C-alpha positions in Angstrom: 119.4 104.8 113.5 123.0 104.3 113.1 123.8 102.5 116.1 124.1 98.9 116.0 122.3 96.8 119.1 123.7 93.3 117.9 124.6 91.4 121.1 122.7 93.5 123.4 119.7 93.0 125.2 116.2 94.5 125.1 113.8 93.5 128.0 113.8 90.0 127.5 115.0 89.9 123.5 118.7 89.0 122.8 119.8 90.9 119.7 121.2 88.3 117.4 121.9 90.8 113.9 120.7 93.3 111.5 117.7 92.4 109.1 117.3 95.4 107.9 117.6 99.5 108.0 115.0 101.8 107.6 114.7 105.7 107.8 113.5 105.8 111.1 114.3 102.3 112.8 116.4 98.9 112.5 114.9 95.7 112.4 116.9 92.9 113.9 116.9 89.3 114.1 116.4 88.5 117.7 115.6 85.8 120.2 113.0 85.6 123.0 114.9 84.0 125.8 112.1 83.2 127.9 110.2 81.1 125.2 113.2 80.2 122.5 111.8 81.9 120.2 113.3 84.0 117.0 111.6 86.8 116.6 112.2 90.1 114.1 112.7 93.1 116.5 111.7 96.4 114.7 113.7 99.2 117.1 113.0 103.0 116.7 116.0 105.1 118.1 117.0 106.8 121.4 116.8 110.1 119.1 113.3 109.6 117.8 111.9 108.1 121.0 111.2 111.7 122.6 109.4 113.0 119.3 105.7 112.8 120.1 104.8 112.5 116.6 106.9 109.3 115.8 105.8 107.7 119.0 102.1 108.2 117.8 103.0 106.4 114.4 104.9 103.7 116.3 101.7 103.0 119.0 99.5 103.1 115.7 101.6 100.6 114.0 101.6 97.9 117.0 97.9 98.7 117.6 96.8 98.3 114.0 98.9 94.9 113.7 98.0 93.4 116.8 93.8 94.0 115.8 94.3 91.8 112.7 94.6 88.3 112.5 95.3 86.7 109.0 97.3 84.3 107.5 98.6 86.8 104.9 99.7 89.6 107.8 102.8 89.4 109.8 101.8 88.4 113.3 102.7 90.9 116.4 104.1 89.2 119.6 104.6 91.9 121.9 105.8 96.1 122.0 106.9 98.0 124.8 109.5 100.6 125.7 113.3 100.2 127.4 115.8 102.7 128.7 114.4 105.0 125.8 114.1 102.6 122.9 110.8 101.9 121.3 110.7 98.0 119.7 108.0 95.6 118.3 108.5 92.0 118.7 106.9 90.1 115.4 107.2 86.8 113.9 110.3 86.1 112.3 109.5 85.6 108.7 112.2 83.1 106.9 112.2 84.3 103.3 112.8 87.2 101.0 111.0 90.3 100.3 109.3 90.6 96.9 111.4 93.2 96.0 114.4 91.1 96.1 112.4 88.5 93.8 111.7 91.3 91.4 115.1 92.6 91.0 116.0 89.1 89.6 113.9 90.0 86.8 110.1 89.5 85.6 108.1 86.8 87.1 106.3 84.0 85.8 102.6 85.2 85.4 101.5 82.0 87.6 104.0 82.9 90.1 102.7 86.4 89.9 99.0 85.8 90.4 99.9 83.1 93.0 101.7 85.8 95.5 99.6 89.3 94.7 96.2 87.2 95.2 97.5 86.8 98.9 98.4 90.2 99.2 95.0 91.3 97.5 93.5 88.6 100.0 94.9 90.8 103.2 94.5 94.2 101.6 90.5 93.5 101.1 90.1 92.2 104.5 92.1 95.4 106.3 90.1 97.7 104.4 86.9 95.6 105.4 87.8 96.6 108.9 87.9 100.5 107.8 91.8 100.2 107.6 94.3 101.5 105.0 97.5 100.6 104.8 99.3 103.2 102.5 102.6 101.7 102.0 102.0 98.7 99.8 104.9 98.0 97.9 107.3 94.7 97.2 109.6 95.8 100.1 106.8 95.5 102.2 105.3 92.4 101.0 107.6 89.0 102.8 107.7 85.6 100.5 108.6 82.3 102.5 108.1 78.9 101.3 107.4 75.6 103.4 108.7 72.1 102.2 105.7 71.1 99.8 103.6 74.2 100.1 103.2 76.9 97.6 105.0 80.0 98.4 103.2 82.0 101.2 103.1 85.8 101.3 103.2 88.1 104.7 102.4 91.5 104.1 104.4 93.7 106.5 105.0 97.1 107.7 102.0 99.0 109.0 103.4 101.8 110.1 101.5 104.3 108.0 98.4 102.5 108.5 95.4 104.4 109.3 91.9 104.1 109.9 89.1 105.7 107.8 87.5 107.9 109.7 91.0 109.2 111.7 93.1 112.2 109.5 96.8 112.1 109.8 99.6 114.1 108.9 103.6 115.2 109.6 104.1 118.1 112.0 105.2 119.7 108.7 102.3 117.7 106.3 105.6 116.1 104.6 104.2 113.2 102.7 105.0 109.3 104.5 105.6 106.7 102.1 106.8 105.4 98.8 106.5 107.5 96.1 107.6 104.8 93.7 104.2 103.1 94.4 101.9 105.7 95.8 98.4 106.7 94.2 97.6 110.2 92.8 95.1 111.4 95.9 97.9 110.0 98.6 100.6 112.1 97.0 98.1 115.0 96.9 97.1 115.0 100.2 93.0 114.1 99.2 90.9 111.3 100.6 92.6 108.1 100.5 90.5 104.5 101.0 90.9 100.8 100.3 91.4 101.8 96.5 94.5 104.0 97.1 96.0 100.5 98.1 94.7 99.2 94.8 96.3 101.5 93.1 99.7 100.5 94.4 99.1 96.7 94.4 98.2 97.5 90.1 101.8 98.9 90.3 103.0 95.7 91.8 101.6 93.7 89.4 103.2 95.8 86.9 106.6 95.3 88.8 106.1 91.7 88.9 105.8 91.2 85.3 108.0 93.5 84.0 110.9 93.3 86.6 110.7 96.9 87.0 108.2 99.7 88.4 106.0 101.8 86.1 107.5 105.2 86.6 111.5 105.3 87.4 114.0 108.0 87.8 114.3 110.7 90.9 111.6 111.5 93.2 109.8 114.1 91.6 109.7 112.8 88.3 108.3 109.3 89.7 106.1 111.9 91.3 104.8 113.3 87.9 104.3 110.1 86.4 101.8 109.3 89.1 100.1 112.4 88.7 99.8 113.4 85.3 100.8 109.9 82.6 99.6 107.1 82.1 101.1 103.8 83.0 103.4 102.9 80.3 101.5 99.7 78.2 103.1 96.7 79.3 102.6 94.5 76.4 105.2 96.8 74.7 108.0 95.9 77.4 107.0 92.3 77.9 105.4 89.3 75.6 102.1 89.9 77.4 98.4 90.2 75.5 97.5 93.6 75.5 94.5 92.6 77.7 96.9 92.9 80.5 97.1 96.8 79.6 93.5 97.3 80.1 93.7 95.5 83.6 96.9 97.7 84.6 95.4 100.5 83.3 92.0 100.2 85.1 93.7 99.7 88.4 96.1 102.8 88.0 93.3 105.0 86.7 93.7 108.8 88.2 90.4 108.7 89.4 89.6 106.4 91.9 86.2 105.8 91.2 87.3 104.2 87.8 89.4 101.4 89.9 87.8 97.9 90.4 85.4 97.6 93.2 88.1 95.3 95.4 92.0 94.3 95.1 90.9 90.6 94.7 88.6 91.7 91.8 91.9 93.3 90.2 93.7 90.3 90.3 91.0 88.3 89.0 90.9 90.7 86.1 94.5 90.1 85.6 94.0 86.2 85.7 91.7 86.4 83.5 93.3 88.7 80.5 96.8 86.8 80.9 95.0 82.9 80.6 96.2 81.3 77.6 99.9 82.7 78.4 102.8 80.4 79.1 102.6 80.3 82.9 105.5 78.3 83.4 108.4 80.9 82.3 108.5 84.4 82.6 107.2 86.6 80.0 110.0 87.7 77.1 111.2 91.4 77.4 110.7 93.2 74.2 111.0 97.0 75.5 114.1 98.9 76.6 115.7 97.3 79.9 117.6 100.5 81.5 116.8 104.2 81.8 113.3 105.8 81.2 110.4 104.2 79.6 109.4 105.3 76.2 107.6 108.6 75.8 103.8 108.3 77.0 100.9 110.3 77.1 100.6 112.5 79.4 97.1 113.3 81.0 95.4 116.5 80.6 96.4 117.7 84.3 95.4 116.3 87.4 92.1 114.4 87.8 89.6 115.4 90.3 89.2 112.6 93.1 85.8 111.8 93.5 84.3 110.3 96.8 82.7 107.5 96.3 81.6 103.7 97.6 84.5 100.7 97.7 83.4 97.9 98.1 86.5 95.9 99.0 86.2 93.7 101.8 82.9 95.3 103.0 84.3 98.7 103.4 81.5 100.7 102.0 81.3 104.3 103.7 83.1 107.2 102.0 86.1 108.6 104.4 84.8 111.9 106.2 87.7 112.7 107.7 90.2 111.8 105.2 94.4 111.7 105.6 95.7 114.6 104.4 99.2 115.9 103.6 101.1 119.3 102.9 98.6 120.7 99.5 101.6 120.6 96.7 102.3 123.7 95.0 100.5 124.1 92.1 102.8 125.6 89.2 103.1 125.3 85.5 104.7 123.0 83.8 106.5 123.3 80.0 106.8 119.5 80.0 106.1 115.8 81.8 108.9 114.7 82.7 108.4 110.9 81.7 106.5 111.8 78.6 109.2 113.7 76.3 109.7 112.8 73.0 112.6 111.2 71.6 114.4 112.6 68.3 114.5 109.9 65.3 118.0 108.4 64.8 118.0 110.3 61.2 117.9 113.5 63.3 121.2 113.9 64.6 123.5 113.2 61.1 121.4 115.4 59.1 122.2 118.8 61.6 125.6 117.7 61.7 125.4 117.7 57.5 123.7 120.6 57.3 126.3 122.6 59.6 129.3 121.2 57.6 127.7 122.5 54.6 127.0 125.9 56.0 130.5 126.1 57.3 132.2 124.9 53.7 129.7 128.1 52.2 131.1 130.5 54.9 134.7 130.1 53.8 134.1 129.9 49.9 132.5 133.0 50.6 135.0 134.4 52.4 138.1 133.3 50.3 136.7 134.5 46.9 138.1 137.4 44.9 136.8 140.9 43.8 136.2 144.1 45.6 132.4 144.2 46.8 131.6 142.7 49.8 130.3 139.7 50.6 126.4 139.8 50.0 123.9 138.6 52.9 122.0 135.7 52.0 118.4 136.0 52.6 116.4 135.3 55.2 114.5 132.0 54.9 111.0 131.5 55.6 111.6 127.9 56.3 110.6 127.1 59.6 113.4 126.8 62.3 113.8 123.2 64.1 115.2 123.8 67.7 116.6 120.4 69.5 115.4 121.9 72.7 111.7 121.5 71.5 109.2 119.9 73.6 105.6 119.0 73.6 104.4 121.2 76.4 101.1 121.6 79.0 99.4 124.9 79.8 97.5 122.7 82.5 99.1 123.5 86.1 100.3 120.2 87.8 102.0 119.6 91.2 105.6 119.5 90.9 107.0 120.0 94.2 105.3 117.7 96.6 107.4 117.2 99.7 108.3 113.7 100.6 109.8 111.9 103.5 110.4 108.4 102.2 109.5 105.3 104.2 112.2 102.7 104.1 
C-alpha cells in the first residue's frame, strides 16, 4: 500500500501521520475526533480490500485481538470498513518496538528478562485460550515506560493468530510470517501450537542478549538454519555462562516435544542460567559482529514433529486440525549454508607459495639446454586439496519454502 492517507479522515478518525508500513497495510497515528483520543490506525489498502483472503485475515486479527484482555496485549478499540478501506483502531503505544532496542546492541540480562517475562506471560495466556500468535518477533513487541514504573511491554500484530482447531493457508499455500524467528514446524507447514511461539521467544532471547538473531543471511539461508542447524552457542559470542546455551537450545529444539512446558518456564530457566551475571551491564561481545556466524553443527536432517500436550497456560490438547502451509520441496543438498567450514588462515599463503614454485620449475625446464624433450613429471599419489571441498549431507532437506514475509 503506497498511498499516504495523512490529513484525511476515515470514519471518525483523523489521520495525523505514518507510524509504520508493512507489505499489506500502513499503520497511522490518528485521532478519534469524537473522544479526542490518540489511536494507532491500521489500514489495509483498497487494492487488497476486495481480496477474500486478506479480508478474512483482517477480520480474524480484529476478532482475536478484541477477545483478549491482558495487560501485555495491545487493546483494540474498533474495526470497520469505509469507502473500501478496512481499518483497525488500537491503543497508541508511546514507545519503541523491541527491534529498535536490539539494533542498538545487546541488552543487559536484567532488562532482557524483565521484557521477555512480560512477553511470555502474554503468550501463555494466549495459548491458554487455544490461540497461537505465529508471528512473535521483536518488531511486534512494543516497549513503553511510564515515569517511575518499569518498562512495560505490549505484544502486537495478531494478523496471523489462529485457533488451534482451525486450519489456515493462503490461496497458493505460501508461508506467511517472518522466517527470522519461525519454528521449523511452522516453516514446514506441520501442526503448530504454543511451543511454536515458544521457539520464536527463545530466538528473541538470543537476539536480546547478542544483538542479532540466531540465523542471518538471505531468506532461504535463514530457513535452512531453522530447519537443519543447531542455534549458535551464545556464550561464544558474548560473555555469558554456558548454561544459557542449554536454555536456548532446549527452547529452539527442532522437536517441539523437547521444548519447555510453557513460555514462562523458558524465561525462568534463563533467569536461573543468568544468576550471578552482572545484571546492570550488557554482556561483552566475544564473537564476530558482522557477516555469518561461525560454522555450526548441522542436524542430521529435519526432525519429525511429534504430537504432544503443551501445558502453557492450560493449553493441553494436541492440535487435531493444524495450520497447514505449502509443503516444501524435498531435495538433496550438498551442504548447510550456515554450516560451511572456514579455511585456516595459513591456507591461502601456502597455496600461493606452491603455485609460485610450480611456475619456476616449468620455466627452468623449458629454458634448460638439450635435445631431449622435457620429461613428464610423475603423477603424485598424494591426495589433491580442492578449494571447493565442503562438508556434505546426503540427507534430504527442504531448501525451497515459498515465503511471503510479513512486515
